[in-house]
Legacy VTK file of the C-alpha trace (Angstrom):
# vtk DataFile Version 3.0
C-alpha trace
ASCII
DATASET POLYDATA
POINTS 166 float
5.832 6.509 8.055
4.362 4.484 5.222
5.528 7.176 2.778
9.038 7.413 4.261
10.205 3.803 4.435
9.967 0.208 3.235
8.786 -2.445 5.665
9.641 -6.154 5.956
10.154 -8.904 8.545
13.133 -10.847 9.865
13.550 -14.576 9.276
12.659 -17.459 11.578
15.504 -18.123 13.975
15.059 -18.887 17.663
17.197 -18.941 20.790
17.854 -22.667 20.238
19.680 -21.819 16.963
22.390 -19.806 18.765
26.005 -21.010 18.683
29.335 -19.798 20.093
30.534 -18.516 16.726
29.379 -18.112 13.151
27.068 -15.556 11.570
26.070 -12.600 13.806
22.331 -12.414 14.577
19.840 -10.282 16.495
16.809 -11.999 18.029
13.788 -10.006 19.154
14.182 -10.770 22.869
17.647 -9.238 22.799
16.199 -5.801 22.093
14.857 -5.864 25.645
18.044 -7.163 27.281
21.220 -6.604 25.218
20.796 -3.573 23.017
20.140 0.127 23.162
19.127 2.649 20.517
22.026 1.939 18.145
23.318 -1.560 17.419
26.829 -1.413 15.981
28.108 -4.799 17.172
26.528 -8.148 17.958
27.651 -10.890 20.344
25.292 -13.738 19.359
25.721 -16.110 16.434
24.116 -18.890 14.396
25.919 -21.487 12.305
23.543 -21.461 9.331
22.527 -18.399 7.325
20.588 -20.130 4.529
17.243 -18.596 5.466
18.692 -15.303 6.637
17.433 -11.777 6.218
20.563 -9.627 6.631
20.909 -5.955 7.451
22.041 -3.607 4.726
22.915 -0.985 7.342
20.760 1.727 8.875
17.588 -0.304 9.315
15.324 0.182 12.310
14.041 -2.971 13.961
10.972 -3.196 16.192
9.767 -6.336 17.993
6.614 -7.828 16.491
5.738 -9.525 19.815
6.187 -8.753 23.465
4.813 -9.268 26.946
3.342 -5.790 27.418
2.011 -3.101 25.090
4.203 -0.462 26.745
7.366 -2.465 26.039
6.686 -3.519 22.464
7.311 -0.132 20.872
11.063 -0.362 21.476
13.146 0.288 18.401
16.853 -0.004 17.643
18.849 1.134 14.625
21.112 -1.532 13.101
23.899 0.605 11.694
26.109 -2.148 10.261
25.706 -4.500 7.306
25.518 -8.264 7.294
23.783 -8.883 10.620
21.050 -11.521 10.464
17.729 -10.125 11.616
15.848 -12.896 13.350
12.183 -13.738 13.262
9.515 -11.738 15.041
11.213 -8.457 14.166
9.670 -5.742 12.006
12.272 -4.091 9.769
12.021 -0.466 8.641
14.374 0.705 5.873
14.113 4.483 5.692
14.678 6.822 2.803
17.794 9.073 2.843
15.885 11.939 4.526
15.391 9.960 7.751
18.272 9.035 10.054
17.798 5.513 11.431
18.977 6.358 14.963
16.632 9.360 15.066
13.751 7.160 13.886
14.512 4.524 16.546
14.502 7.242 19.206
11.230 8.653 17.858
9.493 5.268 17.871
10.718 4.413 21.376
9.681 7.680 23.026
6.865 10.189 23.236
3.661 10.237 21.237
4.817 7.673 18.643
5.575 5.135 21.394
2.168 5.734 23.013
0.407 5.343 19.657
2.178 2.058 18.899
1.491 0.745 22.402
-2.202 1.466 21.849
-2.140 -0.505 18.569
-0.524 -3.592 20.146
-3.035 -6.443 20.066
-3.319 -9.512 22.240
-3.756 -10.633 25.844
-0.796 -12.595 27.268
1.442 -11.756 24.289
0.904 -8.555 22.327
1.683 -8.125 18.648
2.705 -5.131 16.554
2.589 -5.362 12.775
4.286 -3.388 10.020
0.876 -1.996 9.039
0.683 -0.446 12.531
4.126 1.108 12.026
3.137 2.513 8.628
0.367 4.542 10.276
2.687 6.412 12.668
2.845 10.140 12.018
6.467 11.225 12.209
7.576 14.804 12.678
11.231 15.311 11.898
13.783 18.097 11.358
16.357 18.276 8.569
18.710 15.316 8.270
21.677 17.190 9.797
19.726 17.870 12.994
18.452 14.284 13.095
22.064 13.099 12.959
23.061 15.415 15.826
20.141 14.214 17.963
21.011 10.584 17.216
24.690 11.110 18.018
23.864 12.852 21.304
21.565 10.096 22.556
23.889 7.308 21.396
26.712 8.929 23.387
24.378 9.261 26.371
23.434 5.547 26.106
27.136 4.602 26.113
27.866 6.885 29.066
25.053 5.315 31.087
26.234 1.801 30.193
29.785 2.580 31.309
28.548 3.878 34.663
26.243 0.896 35.152
29.230 -1.438 34.693
31.182 0.485 37.358
LINES 1 167
166 0 1 2 3 4 5 6 7 8 9 10 11 12 13 14 15 16 17 18 19 20 21 22 23 24 25 26 27 28 29 30 31 32 33 34 35 36 37 38 39 40 41 42 43 44 45 46 47 48 49 50 51 52 53 54 55 56 57 58 59 60 61 62 63 64 65 66 67 68 69 70 71 72 73 74 75 76 77 78 79 80 81 82 83 84 85 86 87 88 89 90 91 92 93 94 95 96 97 98 99 100 101 102 103 104 105 106 107 108 109 110 111 112 113 114 115 116 117 118 119 120 121 122 123 124 125 126 127 128 129 130 131 132 133 134 135 136 137 138 139 140 141 142 143 144 145 146 147 148 149 150 151 152 153 154 155 156 157 158 159 160 161 162 163 164 165
């Protein structure tokens, strides 16, 4: 993926920085609990955005730390602009030939997920770095098919969520 995207990191916010209103933010732990493949709205906020790294839209975020190697390779596409991307998140900004939702699905499933899990380092807390993400070999169809795949799985995620709430 190193040839297909730019890589960066989120900025240092923690759970203690959260407020009832203000600037929308995504923290790394929320990828495991609140969000699915596509993030199009956020329900957590911070009052200060001075040190913020904000989404431009269509980034893919991957936790840089986690409790288990199998869980760390979980990616989500942030499809809206202006969301603060908290610390301990790797950020992937793809080129126009790669759909962000398709990339998030690819990272979170199959051989790419297994490869990233094998690269996670650490004992009680495992870490995944952008350099590990750059080494992932990505096979992908034309952009139109990527968009259809992303749309299908996003709709499936929403359908499952609706039925879980029932």
